[in-house]
C-alpha positions as CSV (number, residue, x, y, z in Angstrom):
1,M,56.5,147.9,16.9
2,S,58.7,146.9,19.8
3,D,59.4,149.0,22.9
4,L,62.9,149.7,21.5
5,E,61.4,151.3,18.3
6,L,59.0,153.9,19.6
7,P,58.2,157.1,17.7
8,Y,59.9,160.4,18.5
9,A,58.3,163.7,19.5
10,Y,60.7,165.9,17.6
11,G,61.4,163.9,14.5
12,N,64.4,161.7,13.9
13,P,67.3,162.4,16.4
14,P,69.8,164.9,14.9
15,L,72.8,163.2,16.4
16,T,74.5,159.8,16.7
17,A,76.7,159.3,19.8
18,V,78.1,156.9,22.3
19,M,76.6,156.9,25.7
20,R,78.3,155.3,28.8
21,S,81.8,155.3,27.3
22,S,82.8,154.9,30.9
23,P,80.8,154.9,34.2
24,E,82.0,158.5,34.8
25,D,80.0,159.6,31.7
26,F,76.7,158.6,33.4
27,L,76.4,160.2,36.8
28,V,73.1,159.7,38.8
29,E,72.4,161.3,42.1
30,E,69.3,160.6,44.2
31,I,67.0,163.4,45.4
32,L,65.3,162.0,48.5
33,G,63.3,165.1,49.2
34,Y,63.8,165.0,53.0
35,D,66.6,165.0,55.6
36,A,67.7,162.4,58.1
37,D,66.1,162.7,61.6
38,G,69.5,162.8,63.3
39,E,68.5,160.0,65.7
40,G,67.2,156.5,65.6
41,E,68.4,152.9,65.1
42,H,69.0,153.2,61.4
43,A,72.2,154.6,59.9
44,L,71.3,156.6,56.8
45,L,74.3,156.3,54.4
46,W,75.1,158.5,51.4
47,V,76.9,156.1,49.2
48,E,78.8,156.5,45.9
49,K,79.2,153.4,43.8
50,R,81.0,152.9,40.5
51,G,80.1,149.9,38.2
52,A,78.3,148.2,41.1
53,N,74.8,146.7,41.4
54,T,72.5,148.3,44.1
55,D,71.3,145.0,45.5
56,W,74.9,143.8,45.8
57,V,75.9,146.9,47.6
58,A,73.0,146.5,50.0
59,R,74.1,142.9,50.8
60,E,77.7,143.9,51.3
61,L,76.7,146.7,53.7
62,A,74.7,144.2,55.7
63,R,77.7,141.8,55.8
64,F,80.0,144.7,56.9
65,A,77.5,145.7,59.6
66,G,76.9,142.2,60.8
67,I,73.1,142.3,60.2
68,P,70.6,140.4,58.0
69,P,70.3,141.7,54.4
70,L,66.6,142.5,55.1
71,N,67.7,145.2,57.5
72,V,69.2,147.3,54.7
73,G,66.9,149.5,52.7
74,Y,67.2,151.7,49.6
75,A,64.7,153.8,47.7
76,G,65.5,152.6,44.2
77,L,67.7,150.5,41.9
78,K,70.5,152.4,40.2
79,D,72.2,151.6,37.0
80,R,75.3,149.4,37.3
81,H,77.1,151.0,34.4
82,A,77.3,154.4,36.0
83,V,78.6,156.4,38.9
84,T,75.7,156.7,41.2
85,R,75.1,158.4,44.6
86,Q,72.2,157.1,46.6
87,T,71.0,156.6,50.1
88,F,70.9,153.3,52.0
89,S,69.5,152.7,55.5
90,V,71.2,150.2,57.8
91,Q,69.3,149.0,60.9
92,L,71.8,148.7,63.7
93,A,69.3,148.2,66.6
94,G,71.4,149.3,69.5
95,K,74.7,148.7,67.9
96,P,77.2,151.5,67.3
97,D,78.1,152.5,63.8
98,P,81.0,150.6,62.3
99,D,83.8,152.5,60.8
100,W,82.3,153.1,57.4
101,S,85.6,154.4,56.0
102,M,86.8,150.8,56.3
103,F,84.1,149.4,53.9
104,P,86.2,146.9,51.9
105,H,85.3,147.6,48.3
106,E,87.1,150.2,46.2
107,E,84.2,150.7,43.9
108,V,81.9,151.8,46.8
109,K,82.5,154.8,49.2
110,V,80.3,155.8,52.1
111,L,80.4,159.6,51.8
112,A,78.3,160.4,54.8
113,A,76.4,158.7,57.7
114,T,73.6,160.1,59.9
115,R,71.0,158.5,62.1
116,H,67.3,158.0,61.1
117,K,64.2,156.6,62.8
118,R,62.8,154.6,59.9
119,K,64.0,152.1,57.3
120,L,64.3,153.6,53.8
121,K,61.5,152.2,51.7
122,R,61.4,151.4,48.0
123,G,60.1,154.3,46.0
124,A,60.7,156.9,48.8
125,L,62.4,159.5,46.7
126,R,61.5,162.6,44.9
127,G,63.7,162.1,41.8
128,N,67.2,161.8,40.4
129,R,69.8,164.3,39.1
130,F,71.8,163.3,36.0
131,V,75.0,164.4,34.4
132,L,75.6,162.6,31.1
133,V,78.3,162.9,28.5
134,L,77.6,161.8,24.9
135,R,80.9,160.9,23.2
136,H,81.7,160.7,19.5
137,A,78.7,162.9,18.7
138,E,78.1,163.4,15.0
139,G,75.3,165.2,13.2
140,D,73.6,168.6,13.2
141,R,74.6,170.4,16.4
142,V,72.4,173.4,15.7
143,V,69.3,171.2,15.3
144,A,70.3,169.3,18.4
145,E,70.4,172.4,20.5
146,Q,67.0,173.5,19.0
147,V,65.5,170.2,20.1
148,L,67.0,170.6,23.6
149,A,65.5,174.0,23.9
150,Q,62.1,172.5,23.0
151,I,62.6,169.7,25.5
152,A,63.4,172.2,28.3
153,Q,60.0,173.9,27.7
154,R,57.8,171.2,26.4
155,G,59.2,168.0,27.8
156,V,59.4,164.5,26.2
157,P,57.1,161.5,26.0
158,N,57.3,159.7,29.3
159,Y,58.2,156.3,27.9
160,F,59.3,153.5,30.1
161,G,63.0,153.0,29.2
162,E,64.6,150.0,27.7
163,Q,65.9,148.9,31.1
164,R,62.3,147.9,32.0
165,F,62.2,145.4,29.2
166,G,65.4,143.4,29.6
167,R,67.9,142.4,27.0
168,E,66.5,143.1,23.5
169,G,63.1,143.6,25.0
170,G,62.8,140.0,26.1
171,N,60.8,140.6,29.3
172,V,57.6,141.1,27.4
173,A,57.9,137.7,25.8
174,L,58.7,136.2,29.2
175,A,55.6,137.9,30.6
176,R,53.5,136.3,27.9
177,A,55.0,133.0,28.7
178,M,54.3,133.5,32.4
179,F,50.6,134.4,31.7
180,A,50.5,131.2,29.6
181,G,51.5,129.1,32.6
182,R,55.3,129.2,32.8
183,R,56.4,129.6,36.4
184,F,58.9,132.1,37.7
185,D,60.2,133.0,41.2
186,R,58.6,136.0,43.0
187,D,61.2,138.6,42.1
188,K,61.2,137.7,38.4
189,R,57.4,137.7,38.4
190,H,57.4,141.2,39.8
191,F,59.7,142.4,36.9
192,L,57.6,140.6,34.3
193,L,54.3,142.2,35.6
194,S,56.0,145.6,35.4
195,A,57.2,144.9,31.8
196,A,53.7,143.9,30.7
197,R,52.2,147.1,32.2
198,S,54.9,149.2,30.7
199,H,54.5,147.6,27.3
200,I,50.8,148.6,27.2
201,F,51.5,152.1,28.5
202,N,54.3,152.7,25.9
203,H,52.0,151.6,23.1
204,V,49.2,153.9,24.2
205,L,51.8,156.7,24.4
206,S,53.3,155.9,21.1
207,A,49.9,156.2,19.4
208,R,49.4,159.6,21.0
209,V,52.9,160.7,19.9
210,E,52.0,159.7,16.3
211,Q,48.7,161.7,16.7
212,G,50.5,164.7,18.3
213,S,48.5,164.5,21.5
214,W,51.1,163.3,24.0
215,D,51.2,166.7,25.6
216,S,47.7,168.0,24.7
217,P,44.2,166.9,25.7
218,M,41.9,164.4,24.0
219,D,38.2,164.0,24.8
220,G,37.8,162.0,28.0
221,E,41.3,162.9,29.3
222,I,42.5,161.8,32.8
223,W,45.0,164.3,34.2
224,A,48.1,163.4,36.2
225,L,49.3,165.8,38.8
226,A,53.0,166.6,38.4
227,G,55.2,165.1,41.1
228,S,52.4,163.0,42.4
229,R,50.7,159.7,41.8
230,S,47.3,161.4,42.0
231,W,45.0,162.0,39.0
232,F,41.6,163.4,38.2
233,G,39.0,163.7,35.5
234,P,37.7,163.5,33.0
235,E,36.2,167.0,33.0
236,P,35.7,169.7,30.3
237,F,39.0,171.3,29.2
238,D,38.8,175.0,30.1
239,A,41.1,178.0,30.6
240,T,42.2,176.9,34.0
241,L,43.2,173.4,32.9
242,S,44.9,175.0,29.8
243,E,47.0,177.2,32.1
244,R,47.9,174.4,34.4
245,L,48.9,172.2,31.4
246,A,51.1,175.0,30.0
247,R,53.0,175.5,33.2
248,G,53.5,171.8,33.7
249,D,51.3,171.4,36.8
250,I,49.3,168.6,35.1
251,H,49.9,166.2,32.3
252,P,47.8,163.9,30.1
253,S,48.0,160.4,31.5
254,G,48.0,156.8,30.2
255,P,47.1,153.5,31.8
256,L,49.0,151.1,34.0
257,W,46.7,148.3,33.2
258,G,44.9,146.2,35.7
259,R,41.5,145.2,37.1
260,G,38.4,147.3,36.2
261,D,37.7,149.7,33.4
262,T,40.0,152.5,32.4
263,P,38.7,155.7,34.1
264,A,39.2,157.6,30.8
265,K,36.2,158.2,28.6
266,E,35.4,158.9,25.0
267,D,38.4,159.1,22.6
268,V,41.0,158.3,25.3
269,A,39.1,155.3,26.5
270,A,38.7,154.0,22.9
271,L,42.4,154.3,22.3
272,E,43.4,152.6,25.6
273,N,40.9,149.8,25.2
274,A,42.1,149.2,21.6
275,V,45.7,148.9,22.7
276,A,44.7,146.6,25.5
277,A,42.7,144.4,23.1
278,A,45.7,144.2,20.8
279,N,47.7,142.9,23.8
280,A,44.9,140.9,25.3
281,D,47.1,138.2,26.7
282,L,49.1,140.8,28.7
283,A,46.0,142.8,29.7
284,D,44.1,139.7,30.8
285,G,47.2,138.4,32.6
286,L,47.5,141.6,34.6
287,V,43.9,141.4,35.6
288,A,44.3,137.8,36.7
289,A,47.4,138.8,38.7
290,K,45.0,141.3,40.6
291,M,46.9,144.4,39.5
292,D,44.7,147.5,39.8
293,Q,44.2,150.2,37.2
294,E,46.6,153.1,37.9
295,R,47.8,156.1,35.8
296,R,51.1,157.5,34.7
297,A,51.8,160.9,33.1
298,L,52.3,160.8,29.3
299,R,54.6,163.8,29.4
300,M,57.8,164.4,31.5
301,I,59.5,167.8,31.7
302,P,63.2,167.6,32.8
303,Q,64.0,170.3,35.4
304,N,67.1,172.5,35.2
305,L,68.1,171.1,31.8
306,K,71.5,172.4,30.7
307,W,73.9,171.4,28.0
308,R,77.4,172.3,26.8
309,W,79.9,171.0,24.3
310,L,83.0,169.8,26.1
311,D,84.7,169.6,22.7
312,D,83.6,169.1,19.1
313,T,82.2,165.6,19.7
314,A,81.4,165.5,23.4
315,L,78.0,166.8,24.6
316,E,77.3,167.1,28.3
317,L,73.7,167.1,29.5
318,S,72.5,167.8,33.1
319,F,68.9,167.6,34.3
320,E,66.6,166.4,37.1
321,L,63.8,163.9,36.6
322,P,60.9,162.8,38.9
323,A,61.1,159.3,40.4
324,G,60.1,156.7,37.8
325,A,61.3,158.6,34.8
326,Y,64.2,157.5,32.5
327,A,67.2,159.6,31.4
328,T,67.2,157.6,28.2
329,T,63.8,159.0,27.2
330,V,65.4,162.5,27.2
331,V,68.6,161.4,25.3
332,R,66.8,159.4,22.6
333,E,65.1,162.6,21.3
334,I,68.4,164.1,20.4
335,A,70.8,161.2,19.7
336,R,70.8,157.6,18.6
337,T,73.2,156.0,21.0
338,G,75.3,152.9,20.9
């Protein structure tokens, strides 16, 4: 099974549709979770881009401000084939703000600028807000809305999306080649390590989806705290944990593979070790690369999930996801997209 053919939580998707008919049909807006300081040597820019790569925008902001590219920060990469709004920090170090309205690229607009004391670091965001339109939708609309109602309450398997694996999933094969001795530059190596970890995680999760345990406990469970990278356990499943699981405060978790033993025990450990053994070249390569064992929630519950039919074949979805989650993992449960 490839990372593009993972099992579904709610059966086969009831719709087929086209996603990203235009960039405007895929709107992403960052949720930083904090406000600018109002002072400091960094300009914190709220930027809208259309059909543009995040790293390219960062370099062009540096060029416009007359500073080195390393002095521009952003919290996360945003999809090129979309309209995205995200924050960049530009370290001006005693220089006045340039006239951001004169930024010379039509596909990029600086919507607001404030001052901040610190550079924006990768990963420093709470989540993302999405508004997506699925065009040319065909299939059972009633079942689609029933699935959406279940997703709003129960969530979806928190798979890493296909973006993590490159064209036709090729990053996993490249990771295997890297662990076998092929050399890559530092940036590519980072992506391949992530792809290897994501592959193992997805296959642990897919096994639990097939078992029906992706959102319920197994013996030896490690619990992930919602909205956090923290985890705890294993411990006996009791009424308190059951209530926390039901309200989405905690989720079962899976491995981001690395050095040391999985902290899970009993049935969970057996499953995770079996998947790692089936992908021994990836697991051993991650250990050799000195990656540490970490955890990721198996379940992801979209917040403020809403939907409406714009016409008979266009379905609009809006929702918020925590940082590190993929909108495509929500969409795939209701529609096969092209």
